[in-house]
Residue, then its C-alpha position, 0 to 999 in steps of 0.5 A: x478436464x481439458x484446460x481453456x486454450x489460446x490461439x496465438x499466431x507464432x513466428x511466420x504466421x503460424x497458428x497454433x493452440x496453446x492451452x493456458x489453464x491446467x486445474x492440476x496445477x493447483x494443489x490444495x496446500x496453495x495459500x489462499x492469496x497466491x490462489x486469488x493472484x493466480x485467478x486474477x492472472x488468468x483473467x488478465x491473459x488476453x490483456x497480457x497477450x494484447x500488450x505483447x502484440x502492441x509492444x511487438x509493433x516497435x519491437x517485432x520480436x515480442x510476437x515471436x516464440x509465444x508458445x514459450x511464454x506459456x511453458x513450452x520451453x526447449x525440452x531437457x537433453x539430459x544434462x545437468x541443467x541450471x536455470x538462470x532467469x535474468x528478465x532483461x538486458x541489464x540483468x543479462x549482462x550482469x548474469x553473463x560471467x556467472x553463466x559462464x562459471x556454471x558451463x565451465x562446471x560442465x552443467x548446462x544452463x538454460x537462460x530465460x528472459x522476459x524481453x527481446x533486448x534480454x535474448x538478444x544479450x544473450x545471442x551477443x554475449x554467449x554466442x559460442x555457449x548456444x552454439x555448443x548448446x552449453x546454453x539454451x535461451x528462451x522466454x520465461x514462462x508467464x506466472x500461470x500455475x499451468x505454464x510453470x508446471x509445464x515449464x518445469x516438466x519440460x526443462x527439468x533444472x536442478x537449481x533455479x537462479x534468479x538474478x536481482x530481484x524478479x520474484x513470481x509466486x508461482x514461478x517460485x512455488x513450482x520450482x520448489x514442487x518440482x524439487x528444485x533449488x531456489x536461489x536469489x542472487x545479485x539480490x537487491x531490493x530498494x526502500x521503495x520495493x521493499x514497500x511495494x512488496x510489504x503491501x502483499x505481506x503474506x504473498x511475499x513471506x510465501x516467496x521469501x520462505x521457499x527460497x533456499x539462499x539470497x545473495x544480496x548486494x549490500x547488508x541494507x538491502x539484505x535487512x530489507x529482505x529479513x523484515x519481509x520474511x526471508x529467514x536470516x540463516x538464508x541471507x549472505x552478502x555477497x555484493x554485486x557481480x556486476x563488479x567482476x564483469x570481465x571485458x569481451x574479447x573483441x574489445x580492442x578491435x571493436x574500440x578502434x573501429x569506433x574511435x576510427x568512426x568518431x575522430x579525434x574529439x573529445x567524446x561525451x557518451x551519454x548511455x542508456x538514456x530515456x525521454x527528457x534526458x536528451x533535452x537536458x543533455x542537449x541544453x547543457x552541452x550546446x554552449x560548450x560546444x559553442x566554445x569548444x567545437x572539439x566536443x562531441x556528444x555520443x547519445x544511446x538511447x535505451x530503447x533504439x527504436x526511439x533513435x528517429x526521434x532523438x535525431x529529430x530532437x538534435x536537428x531541431x536544436x540545429x545541431x549536425x547529427x550522424x546516425x550510427x546505422x549509416x556506418x559513416x565517420x563523424x566529421x568536424x562539422x558533426x556535434x551528435x553521434x546517435x546510436x541506433x544499434x544494440x550490443x555496443x554501449x561498453x565499447x562507446x564508454x571505452x571511447x569516452x572521455x567523459x560518460x553520463x548513465x541514463x534513467x537517472x536525470x528522469x524518475x526511472x531509477x538509474x541504470x548500471x555505472x559499472x560498465x564505464x567506471x570499469x574502464x577508468x571513465x568519469x561518470x555523471x548520473x542524476x538524482x533518480x538513483x532508486x534502482x542503484x542506491x547503494x552501489x551509486x553511494x559506494x562510487x559517489x563517496x570515492x569520487x568517482x560519480x558526480x550526481x547532479x540534481x537540476x539542469x544547471x548542476x548537469x551544465x556545470x558537471x560537464x564544463x568542469x570536466x570538459x575543460x579540465x583533463x586532471x579532473x577527468x583523469x582524478x574521477x575516472x581513477x577513483x571510479x576504477x579503484x572502487x570497482x577494483x575494491x568491491x570484486x569477488x561477488x562472482x565467487x561468492x554467488x558461484x559458491x552459494x550455488x555449489x552448496x545448494x546443489x550439494x545440499 
């Protein structure tokens, strides 16, 4: 029986018919919970596609390569292939050292993402490997049995490596059915996420029991996986591969360029900020800037399309603001530098005297503090750290991260660091020591992958 089809307008406006339903992908041993989940997902496909087009209004790349989301990935070229799934930008950046290490073994790596920002990071950080076809990049298929089955037939990976915790029932089941080893590496599971997975206990247990190995960032998070149904023998404490990230080859050149742009200022870089955080940062720094005109705030919104809103916010506060895309230097009169480009945050952290990592003053859950910490920079974050709680605790215990729980505490922390070079040096040195003491996860994760491929 032919499957249902969906008409999609892809890149260049070309229409194509995409089959979205494949009855053969349902097999008798499907547990009822996954079958019901799949039916609900199929019913939601029109809404899912509409959401893609809605998001493409702000990020046009969302509507390109839509067929890939239904399993039409680049076909295997016959090279030994490892599939690495990194959902978005942060996971992709974390996965790059592992991807490069896999390529060094002579295997091809198929990297999938859920978002255009993830794909942009692949293009930026793995450009040489893409050019050599050692790395292939596309969107991950939607978690529909037909799309996953089609993806597996076309890609034929030996192993699937899922970065962090991106668990999809049909994707894991389809990989296992295809004889592909499935590993969850750099895995993390907050108490809140564990509670959410616990509400779908049958589906969660089925997924976890199909994983060949799980490399967790901490023992506490590992125990949560076991409580949800992961066989203890498959759990491995590896730590976070983000501690093993290396600097890009063009680091010195790009940092020198930014320093010429920013001038000789005391630079506070606020990275990956979300709505509501910019207001708090401006309110905390403005009194300091009135007393110390050398302070420059660099704002890097998590989503670059928000930059015009951020500029408007700064100007409404009476602050002289420069925009990165103008490619003009900051004069002594400028108080805020707003970055509306992608892939430059790491270089800006290197130029900073003080760093703030966003998603933490508002209930997003906190972004990765390891980039500024690896550069020996003092880090400030807010109280919302559920996504990185174990990692953040390491830095807090060693004095490399200042956690603030109110606007007043944010102002006090910024004032302390802005007025004391010694405090900046001590906090930054503590952050760097913490990074150095927690390396080794990359080698441990690669060893797990090699063991799975040999099994």
